C-alpha positions as CSV (number, residue, x, y, z in Angstrom):
1,X,-21.3,14.4,8.8
2,X,-18.7,11.6,8.2
3,X,-15.0,12.0,8.6
4,X,-13.0,11.8,5.3
5,X,-10.6,8.8,5.4
6,X,-6.9,9.6,5.2
7,X,-6.5,6.8,2.6
8,X,-9.2,4.9,0.7
9,X,-8.2,1.8,-1.3
10,X,-10.7,0.7,-3.9
11,X,-10.6,-2.6,-5.8
12,X,-6.7,-2.6,-5.8
13,X,-5.1,-5.3,-8.0
14,X,-1.3,-5.5,-8.4
15,X,0.5,-7.9,-10.8
16,X,4.2,-8.5,-11.3
17,X,5.8,-9.4,-14.7
18,X,7.9,-12.6,-14.5
19,X,9.6,-14.9,-17.1
20,X,6.7,-17.4,-16.5
21,X,4.0,-14.7,-17.0
22,X,2.3,-12.2,-14.7
23,X,1.8,-13.1,-11.1
24,X,-1.0,-11.4,-9.2
25,X,0.1,-10.4,-5.7
26,X,-3.0,-8.3,-4.7
27,X,-6.4,-9.1,-6.0
28,X,-9.4,-6.7,-5.4
29,X,-8.5,-5.2,-2.1
30,X,-10.7,-2.4,-0.7
31,X,-9.9,-0.7,2.6
32,X,-10.0,2.7,4.2
33,X,-8.3,4.3,7.2
34,X,-9.9,7.1,9.3
35,X,-7.9,9.9,10.9
36,X,-6.2,8.8,14.1
37,X,-7.0,5.1,13.4
38,X,-4.5,2.2,13.5
39,X,-5.3,-0.4,10.9
40,X,-3.3,-3.6,11.2
41,X,-2.9,-5.7,8.0
42,X,-1.9,-9.3,8.9
43,X,-1.2,-12.5,7.0
44,X,1.6,-14.9,6.2
45,X,4.4,-14.2,3.7
46,X,3.1,-13.8,0.2
47,X,-0.4,-12.7,1.3
48,X,0.1,-9.3,-0.3
49,X,0.1,-7.1,2.8
50,X,3.5,-5.4,2.1
51,X,2.6,-4.9,-1.6
52,X,-0.6,-3.2,-0.5
53,X,1.3,-1.0,1.9
54,X,4.0,0.0,-0.7
55,X,1.3,0.9,-3.2
56,X,0.0,3.6,-0.8
57,X,3.4,5.4,-1.2
58,X,3.8,4.5,-4.9
59,X,6.9,2.4,-4.1
60,X,6.2,-0.5,-6.4
61,X,9.0,-1.6,-8.8
62,X,8.8,-1.1,-12.6
63,X,7.8,-4.7,-13.1
64,X,4.5,-4.1,-11.2
65,X,1.2,-3.1,-12.8
66,X,-1.4,-1.6,-10.5
67,X,-5.2,-1.2,-11.1
68,X,-7.9,0.3,-9.0
69,X,-7.5,3.4,-6.8
70,X,-5.5,4.4,-3.8
71,X,-6.8,7.9,-2.8
72,X,-4.7,9.9,-0.2
73,X,-6.2,12.8,1.6
74,X,-3.9,15.8,1.2
75,X,-3.0,18.3,4.0
76,X,-4.2,21.1,1.6
77,X,-7.8,19.6,1.6
78,X,-7.3,17.9,-1.8
79,X,-6.7,14.3,-2.7
80,X,-4.4,12.2,-4.8
81,X,-4.9,8.8,-6.5
82,X,-1.3,7.5,-6.2
83,X,-2.0,4.7,-8.7
84,X,-2.7,7.2,-11.5
85,X,-0.3,10.1,-10.9
86,X,3.0,11.3,-12.1
87,X,6.4,10.7,-10.4
88,X,6.7,14.4,-9.6
89,X,3.3,14.4,-7.8
90,X,4.3,11.3,-5.9
91,X,7.4,13.0,-4.6
92,X,5.2,15.9,-3.4
93,X,2.9,13.7,-1.3
94,X,5.5,11.4,0.1
95,X,6.6,12.6,3.5
96,X,3.9,15.4,3.5
97,X,0.7,13.3,3.2
98,X,2.1,9.8,3.9
99,X,5.4,8.5,5.2
100,X,6.9,5.1,5.8
101,X,8.7,3.4,8.7
102,X,10.7,0.5,7.4
103,X,11.4,-2.8,9.1
104,X,15.1,-2.5,9.5
105,X,16.3,0.9,10.6
106,X,20.0,0.1,10.0
107,X,19.4,-0.2,6.3
108,X,17.0,2.8,6.1
109,X,19.6,5.2,7.6
110,X,22.6,6.6,5.8
111,X,25.7,5.6,7.8
112,X,27.8,8.5,6.6
113,X,25.4,11.3,7.4
114,X,24.3,12.6,10.9
115,X,20.7,11.8,11.9
116,X,20.0,15.5,12.0
117,X,21.0,15.9,8.3
118,X,18.9,12.9,7.4
119,X,15.8,14.4,9.1
120,X,16.4,17.8,7.6
121,X,16.7,16.2,4.1
122,X,12.9,15.6,4.1
123,X,12.3,19.2,5.0
124,X,14.6,20.5,2.3
125,X,13.0,18.2,-0.3
126,X,9.6,19.8,0.2
127,X,10.5,23.5,0.3
128,X,13.1,26.1,1.1
129,X,14.1,25.7,4.7
130,X,17.1,27.5,6.3
131,X,19.8,25.4,7.9
132,X,18.9,26.9,11.3
133,X,15.2,26.1,11.0
134,X,15.9,22.6,9.7
135,X,18.1,21.9,12.7
136,X,15.6,23.3,15.1
137,X,12.8,21.1,13.8
138,X,15.1,18.0,13.7
139,X,15.9,18.6,17.4
140,X,12.2,19.1,18.2
141,X,11.1,15.9,16.4
142,X,13.9,13.8,18.1
143,X,12.6,15.0,21.4
144,X,9.1,14.1,20.4
145,X,10.2,10.4,19.8
146,X,12.1,10.2,23.1
147,X,15.7,10.5,22.1
148,X,17.6,11.8,25.1
149,X,19.6,15.1,24.8
150,X,18.3,15.7,21.3
151,X,20.2,19.0,20.9
152,X,23.5,17.0,21.2
153,X,22.4,13.7,19.6
154,X,21.2,15.5,16.4
155,X,24.8,15.6,15.3
156,X,25.5,11.9,16.0
157,X,25.7,9.2,13.3
158,X,23.4,6.1,13.2
159,X,26.1,3.7,14.6
160,X,26.1,5.7,17.8
161,X,22.5,4.7,18.6
162,X,21.0,1.5,19.8
163,X,18.6,-0.5,17.7
164,X,15.5,0.9,19.5
165,X,16.8,4.4,19.2
166,X,17.5,4.0,15.5
167,X,13.9,2.9,15.1
168,X,12.8,6.0,16.9
169,X,14.9,8.1,14.5
170,X,13.2,6.5,11.5
171,X,9.9,7.3,13.1
172,X,11.1,10.9,13.6
173,X,12.0,11.1,9.9
174,X,8.5,10.0,9.0
175,X,6.9,12.6,11.4
176,X,8.9,15.7,10.6
177,X,6.5,16.9,7.9
178,X,3.4,16.1,9.9
179,X,1.8,13.5,7.5
180,X,-1.8,12.4,8.1
181,X,-0.8,8.7,7.6
182,X,2.2,6.6,8.5
183,X,2.8,3.2,7.0
184,X,4.8,1.0,9.4
185,X,6.1,-2.2,7.9
186,X,7.0,-4.7,10.7
187,X,8.4,-1.8,12.9
188,X,9.2,-4.1,15.9
189,X,10.2,-7.4,14.3
190,X,13.9,-7.0,14.9
191,X,13.5,-5.6,18.5
192,X,13.6,-7.2,21.9
193,X,10.3,-7.3,23.9
194,X,11.3,-4.4,26.2
195,X,12.4,-2.1,23.3
196,X,9.3,-3.3,21.3
197,X,7.1,-2.2,24.2
198,X,8.7,1.3,24.1
199,X,8.2,1.7,20.3
200,X,4.5,0.6,20.7
201,X,4.0,3.1,23.5
202,X,5.6,5.8,21.2
203,X,3.3,5.0,18.2
204,X,0.3,5.0,20.5
205,X,1.2,8.3,22.0
206,X,1.9,9.9,18.6
207,X,-1.5,8.7,17.4
208,X,-3.2,10.2,20.4
209,X,-1.3,13.4,20.5
210,X,-1.1,14.2,16.8
211,X,-4.1,12.4,15.3
212,X,-1.8,10.6,12.8
213,X,-3.3,7.4,11.4
214,X,-1.2,4.3,11.1
215,X,-1.2,1.3,8.7
216,X,0.6,-1.4,10.6
217,X,2.0,-4.4,8.7
218,X,3.0,-7.1,11.1
219,X,2.9,-10.9,11.8
220,X,3.0,-10.4,15.6
221,X,-0.6,-10.8,16.8
222,X,0.4,-9.6,20.3
223,X,1.5,-6.3,18.6
224,X,-1.9,-6.2,16.8
225,X,-3.8,-6.7,20.1
226,X,-1.7,-4.0,21.8
227,X,-2.0,-1.2,19.2
228,X,-4.6,-1.8,16.5
229,X,-8.1,-0.4,16.3
230,X,-9.1,-2.5,13.3
231,X,-7.6,-5.5,11.6
232,X,-7.6,-6.6,8.0
233,X,-6.6,-10.3,7.4
234,X,-5.1,-11.0,3.9
235,X,-4.6,-14.4,2.3
236,X,-3.3,-15.0,-1.3
237,X,-3.8,-11.4,-2.2
238,X,-7.3,-10.9,-0.9
239,X,-8.8,-9.5,2.3
240,X,-10.6,-12.5,3.8
241,X,-11.8,-10.7,6.9
242,X,-11.9,-7.1,8.3
243,X,-13.2,-6.2,11.8
244,X,-12.6,-4.2,14.9
245,X,-9.7,-5.7,16.9
246,X,-11.7,-6.9,19.8
247,X,-14.3,-8.5,17.6
248,X,-11.8,-10.2,15.4
249,X,-9.9,-11.8,18.3
250,X,-13.1,-12.8,20.2
251,X,-15.1,-14.1,17.3
252,X,-13.1,-14.7,14.0
253,X,-15.2,-15.6,11.1
254,X,-12.8,-16.8,8.3
255,X,-11.2,-20.2,8.7
256,X,-7.8,-18.7,7.8
257,X,-8.2,-16.1,10.6
258,X,-9.0,-18.9,13.1
259,X,-5.9,-20.9,11.9
260,X,-3.7,-17.7,12.1
261,X,-4.8,-17.0,15.7
262,X,-4.5,-20.7,16.6
263,X,-0.8,-20.7,15.5
264,X,0.2,-17.9,17.9
265,X,2.4,-19.2,20.8
266,X,1.1,-18.3,24.2
267,X,2.9,-18.3,27.5
268,X,2.2,-21.4,29.6
269,X,1.5,-23.7,26.6
270,X,4.9,-25.4,27.0
271,X,4.4,-26.4,30.6
272,X,2.6,-29.6,29.8
273,X,5.1,-30.6,27.1
274,X,8.0,-30.0,29.5
275,X,6.4,-32.2,32.1
276,X,5.9,-35.0,29.5
277,X,9.5,-34.7,28.4
278,X,10.7,-34.8,32.0
279,X,8.6,-37.9,32.8
280,X,10.1,-39.7,29.8
281,X,13.7,-39.2,30.9
282,X,15.5,-42.4,31.9
283,X,16.5,-42.9,35.6
284,X,19.9,-41.4,36.4
285,X,19.6,-38.8,33.5
286,X,20.3,-35.9,35.9
287,X,23.7,-37.5,36.8
288,X,24.8,-37.8,33.1
289,X,27.8,-35.8,32.0
290,X,26.6,-32.5,30.5
291,X,27.3,-31.9,26.8
292,X,27.9,-28.3,27.7
293,X,29.2,-27.1,31.0
294,X,30.2,-23.5,31.7
295,X,31.6,-22.4,35.1
296,X,32.3,-18.7,35.8
297,X,32.4,-18.2,32.0
298,X,33.7,-14.7,31.1
299,X,34.1,-13.4,27.5
300,X,35.6,-10.0,26.9
301,X,36.0,-8.4,23.5
302,X,39.3,-6.4,23.4
303,X,39.2,-2.7,23.2
304,X,40.6,-0.7,20.3
305,X,42.5,2.5,20.1
306,X,43.5,2.3,23.8
307,X,39.9,1.9,24.9
308,X,39.1,-0.8,27.6
309,X,37.7,-4.1,26.5
310,X,33.9,-4.9,26.7
311,X,32.8,-7.8,28.8
312,X,29.9,-9.4,27.0
313,X,29.5,-12.5,29.2
314,X,30.3,-12.0,32.9
315,X,30.7,-15.0,35.3
316,X,28.1,-17.3,33.8
317,X,27.6,-20.8,35.1
318,X,25.2,-23.2,33.3
319,X,25.0,-26.7,31.9
320,X,23.1,-28.6,29.2
321,X,22.6,-32.3,29.6
322,X,22.2,-34.9,26.8
323,X,18.9,-34.6,25.0
324,X,18.0,-31.4,26.9
325,X,16.9,-28.0,25.3
326,X,18.1,-25.0,27.2
327,X,16.4,-21.7,26.2
328,X,18.6,-18.6,26.5
329,X,16.6,-15.4,26.7
330,X,17.4,-11.7,27.2
331,X,17.4,-8.4,25.4
332,X,20.0,-7.3,22.9
333,X,23.5,-6.9,24.4
334,X,22.7,-9.5,27.2
335,X,25.3,-11.9,25.8
336,X,23.0,-14.6,24.3
337,X,24.6,-14.8,20.9
338,X,28.2,-14.5,22.4
339,X,27.6,-17.6,24.5
340,X,26.1,-19.4,21.5
341,X,29.2,-18.5,19.4
342,X,31.5,-19.6,22.2
343,X,29.8,-23.0,22.4
344,X,30.4,-23.3,18.7
345,X,34.0,-22.4,19.0
346,X,33.6,-19.1,17.1
347,X,34.5,-16.8,20.0
348,X,37.4,-17.3,22.4
349,X,36.9,-17.7,26.2
350,X,38.5,-15.1,28.3
351,X,38.1,-16.5,31.8
352,X,36.4,-19.4,33.6
353,X,35.7,-22.7,31.9
354,X,33.6,-23.9,29.0
355,X,33.5,-27.6,28.2
356,X,31.7,-28.7,25.0
357,X,31.3,-32.4,24.2
358,X,34.2,-33.1,26.5
359,X,36.5,-30.5,25.0
360,X,37.8,-27.5,26.8
361,X,37.1,-24.4,24.7
362,X,39.4,-22.1,26.7
363,X,42.5,-21.7,24.7
364,X,41.4,-24.3,22.2
365,X,43.2,-24.3,18.9
366,X,41.6,-25.2,15.6
367,X,43.0,-28.8,15.7
368,X,41.6,-29.2,19.2
369,X,38.1,-28.3,17.8
370,X,38.3,-30.6,14.8
371,X,37.0,-33.5,16.8
372,X,33.8,-31.8,18.0
373,X,32.9,-30.0,14.7
374,X,31.0,-32.9,13.2
375,X,29.2,-33.5,16.5
376,X,27.8,-29.9,16.6
377,X,25.2,-28.2,14.3
378,X,24.3,-24.6,14.0
379,X,21.0,-23.0,12.8
380,X,21.4,-19.4,11.9
381,X,18.8,-16.6,12.4
382,X,18.7,-15.7,8.7
383,X,19.1,-18.7,6.4
384,X,19.0,-16.5,3.3
385,X,22.5,-15.0,4.2
386,X,23.9,-18.3,5.5
387,X,23.3,-20.2,2.2
388,X,25.6,-19.8,-0.8
389,X,23.2,-18.3,-3.4
390,X,25.3,-20.0,-6.2
391,X,24.6,-23.5,-4.9
392,X,21.4,-25.5,-5.0
393,X,19.6,-26.3,-1.8
394,X,20.9,-29.9,-2.1
395,X,24.5,-28.7,-2.5
396,X,24.1,-26.5,0.6
397,X,22.7,-29.3,2.7
398,X,25.4,-31.7,1.5
399,X,28.2,-29.3,2.3
400,X,28.9,-30.6,5.9
401,X,29.0,-34.1,4.6
402,X,31.6,-33.2,2.0
403,X,33.7,-31.0,4.3
404,X,33.9,-33.8,6.9
405,X,34.6,-36.6,4.5
406,X,31.3,-38.4,4.8
407,X,30.7,-38.0,1.0
408,X,33.0,-37.6,-1.9
409,X,30.9,-34.8,-3.5
410,X,27.3,-33.4,-3.3
411,X,26.1,-35.9,-5.9
412,X,27.4,-38.8,-3.8
413,X,25.6,-37.3,-0.8
414,X,22.2,-36.8,-2.6
415,X,20.6,-39.9,-1.0
416,X,21.3,-38.6,2.5
417,X,20.2,-35.1,1.4
418,X,16.9,-36.4,0.2
419,X,16.4,-38.2,3.6
420,X,17.1,-34.9,5.4
421,X,14.8,-32.8,3.2
422,X,12.0,-35.3,3.8
423,X,12.8,-35.3,7.6
424,X,12.2,-31.5,7.7
425,X,9.0,-31.9,5.5
426,X,10.4,-30.6,2.3
427,X,9.9,-32.5,-1.0
428,X,13.2,-34.0,-2.2
429,X,12.7,-32.1,-5.5
430,X,13.3,-28.9,-3.7
431,X,17.0,-29.9,-3.5
432,X,17.3,-28.8,-7.2
433,X,16.1,-25.3,-6.4
434,X,18.3,-22.4,-5.4
435,X,17.8,-20.7,-1.9
436,X,16.1,-17.6,-3.4
437,X,13.4,-19.9,-4.9
438,X,12.3,-21.0,-1.4
439,X,10.1,-19.1,1.0
440,X,11.5,-17.9,4.4
441,X,10.0,-20.9,6.2
442,X,11.2,-23.4,3.6
443,X,14.7,-21.9,3.8
444,X,14.7,-22.3,7.6
445,X,13.7,-25.9,7.2
446,X,16.6,-26.4,4.8
447,X,18.9,-24.7,7.3
448,X,17.7,-27.2,9.9
449,X,18.3,-30.1,7.5
450,X,21.9,-28.9,7.0
451,X,22.5,-28.6,10.7
452,X,21.3,-32.2,11.2
453,X,23.3,-33.6,8.3
454,X,26.0,-35.1,10.5
455,X,23.6,-36.4,13.3
456,X,24.9,-33.9,15.9
457,X,24.8,-34.5,19.6
458,X,24.4,-30.7,20.2
459,X,22.5,-28.1,18.2
460,X,23.0,-24.4,18.6
461,X,19.9,-22.4,17.3
462,X,20.3,-18.6,17.3
463,X,17.0,-16.9,16.9
464,X,15.8,-19.5,14.3
465,X,12.2,-18.3,14.1
466,X,12.3,-14.5,14.7
467,X,11.9,-13.6,11.0
468,X,9.0,-16.0,10.3
469,X,5.3,-15.4,10.2
470,X,3.3,-17.0,13.1
471,X,1.8,-19.8,10.9
472,X,5.2,-20.7,9.5
473,X,6.9,-20.3,12.9
474,X,4.3,-22.7,14.4
475,X,5.1,-25.3,11.8
476,X,8.9,-24.9,12.2
477,X,8.6,-25.1,16.0
478,X,6.5,-28.2,15.7
479,X,9.0,-29.8,13.4
480,X,11.9,-28.9,15.7
481,X,10.1,-30.5,18.7
482,X,9.4,-33.6,16.7
483,X,13.0,-33.9,15.4
484,X,14.4,-33.3,18.8
485,X,12.3,-36.0,20.3
486,X,13.1,-38.5,17.5
487,X,16.9,-37.8,17.3
488,X,17.6,-36.9,21.0
489,X,20.1,-34.1,20.4
490,X,20.8,-31.5,23.0
491,X,20.1,-27.9,22.1
492,X,21.0,-24.3,23.1
493,X,18.0,-22.4,21.8
494,X,18.6,-18.6,21.7
495,X,15.6,-16.3,21.4
496,X,14.1,-13.0,22.7
497,X,10.6,-14.4,22.3
498,X,9.6,-15.9,25.7
499,X,6.5,-17.7,24.3
500,X,8.6,-19.5,21.7
501,X,11.2,-20.5,24.3
502,X,8.4,-21.7,26.6
503,X,7.2,-24.1,23.8
504,X,10.5,-25.8,23.1
505,X,12.8,-25.6,26.1
506,X,13.1,-27.9,29.1
507,X,14.8,-25.2,31.1
508,X,15.2,-21.4,30.6
509,X,18.2,-19.2,31.5
510,X,17.7,-15.4,31.6
511,X,20.6,-13.1,30.8
512,X,20.9,-9.4,31.7
513,X,24.0,-7.4,30.7
514,X,26.1,-10.5,30.4
515,X,25.1,-12.0,33.8
516,X,22.8,-15.0,34.4
517,X,20.1,-13.6,36.6
518,X,17.6,-16.5,36.7
519,X,17.4,-20.2,35.7
520,X,14.8,-22.9,36.0
521,X,11.9,-24.7,34.2
522,X,9.5,-22.7,32.2
523,X,6.9,-23.1,34.9
524,X,9.4,-21.6,37.5
525,X,10.9,-18.8,35.4
526,X,7.8,-17.7,33.5
527,X,5.1,-18.7,36.0
528,X,6.7,-17.3,39.2
529,X,9.8,-15.3,38.3
530,X,12.1,-14.3,41.2
531,X,14.0,-11.4,39.5
532,X,12.6,-8.0,38.6
533,X,14.2,-8.1,35.2
534,X,12.4,-11.4,34.3
535,X,9.1,-9.8,35.5
536,X,9.9,-6.8,33.3
537,X,10.5,-9.0,30.3
538,X,7.2,-10.8,30.9
539,X,5.3,-7.5,31.4
540,X,6.7,-6.2,28.1
541,X,5.6,-9.2,26.0
542,X,2.3,-8.3,24.3
543,X,-0.3,-11.1,24.6
544,X,-2.6,-11.9,21.6
545,X,-5.8,-10.8,23.4
546,X,-6.9,-7.1,23.2
547,X,-8.8,-7.2,26.5
548,X,-6.0,-8.9,28.5
549,X,-3.4,-6.7,26.8
550,X,-5.3,-3.5,27.8
551,X,-5.3,-4.7,31.4
552,X,-1.6,-5.4,31.3
553,X,-0.9,-2.0,29.7
554,X,-3.0,-0.2,32.4
555,X,-1.1,-2.1,35.1
556,X,2.3,-0.9,33.8
557,X,1.3,2.8,33.9
C-alpha cells in the first residue's frame, strides 16, 4: 500500500503574457511530496522555483497561464486540482489543505492588527468560530512555535516582536488550520545564522510532531542540507535533477547541479587567499596610517517620550589599514550597520573617537565631511531600492560624477560609465536599461560600479550579497575580490554570513550587542575562536553537507 502524496504536480507549464509575447517560466515540471516529507526546490533566480511554489496555492497573477495539473490532497479525503478550479474552491483549500510562509514576515503581517487577530482571521475565514475559541487557538499555536508568554503576546502588534519572532508568527498563521502541506519561500534568507538555526529547528520539529509536509524554496544549500529529505534542482523552468538529499550532495548528476554546489562558499576557503594577500603587502604596511580608526567608539540613539537612549555601539576599538578588507559580523542588533553608517558620516558619534580618511567624525558638520565624500563609496544591501527607478542604469552610475563636479551631466560622463560597467562585467549597452530590467545580480554589479565611480580609497559594503543566489553571489564575490586587488581600496564589509566574510576579508571583527568581542584573521577567528559567542555563531551556520550537518546538529543537542 502506497502513501498518497499531499501534492502531486504533473507536467506543469506556466507562461506569462508580456508586451514582447508569452514568456514560459515553468516548462513540464513533475514532482510529488509525501506526508511528512521536506522537498527543497533550488535553483538560481529565474529558474521557476517560486512560480512552481505559488502555483500550488493558486497565487499566480492574471497575466499567467497554467497548464498541467497540481493535485492537492484534502483533509476530508478528497483532492483538488488547483490549476482547474474556481476561486471559491481555492479559498477553501488555502490555509486548510496548504498554507504559505513568505520570505519577509514584516510585509506579510498587518502592522495595525494584533498578531492574535491575524491568526484568528484564518480561522474565521474557514468557518464560524467564537472569539473565545479563536483566541484560545491563537494562544495555543503561538506556544507551539515557541513565542514566550503567548497568552500576553497574543495581544501585541508585529512591531513589538523581533525578526525571528515575526517569522515564527507567520509560521503560526500557516499552522493554525492544520494543513497537510506548508510552502516556505526563502523562510530564513533575511535572518541571522543563530535565528535561522532556531527557525530550522522549529520547522523540523513541526514536521516530526505533526506530520506536516514542507516544500522549501531556498538558495541556501546549507539550509537544504540541514532540513531537506529530497531535493529538486530547477534551471530555466525545468527540473534538471531530483534525488534524496544525501545522494544529490554526494553524487550530483547534472552539470548545473555540480556548478551550483561548487559555487557555495565554505568556511576555511578564504584562508589561503588571505595568506596570499598578506604575503603581497609591502614592507612597513602595518605602520601605515589607518583609513579608519575607532577608539572607544560609542553611538547612542536618543530615547523618545522620556525613555532612555539605546546604545547601539558600546566602546568599540578597531582600525582598517589602506587596501585592507575588514569583515564585520554579528547578529541583528549587534551594531554592524550602525558602525558602517557612522563611517559613512550618516550617524553621529556619541562618545570616543572615529577618524575616517584623516577626518574626525565626532561632531563633524556637513562642510567638514565634504572633503571625504568623494573618497568613500557605499554598496547597499538592496540595490533595487537604492537606484532611482526613473533613471537609466547609466544615469544612476553617473550620479556621483555629476554631484561631485567630475562631469557636467550624465551624457558627458558616459565614457567613464561604460568603463565602470565593463569593469564590473556588465555590457555597456546595459547602461540604457532601467534598474527593473536587470536581474538581482546585475543590479548589485551596477551598484558596485556606482560606488567605484570616484575611485574611492574606502568602500563600505553593507550586506551586499545576502539577497543573491549562490551562483550569482559567487560571481559577485569573485568580481569584488578582483576589483579590490586591482584598485587597492580599503573596505568595511558587513555581513551575517561567516563563509562569505571568510572569502573576502583580511581580518574579521565579531560584534555582540554593540561590543567587539573578538578580532583577528579568518584563520584565528573562524579556525580557533576564543569567545563562546563566536563559537555559537559558527555552530549555528549550516554547512552544505548533509552528513556533516547531521553530526553538527547532534552535537548541539
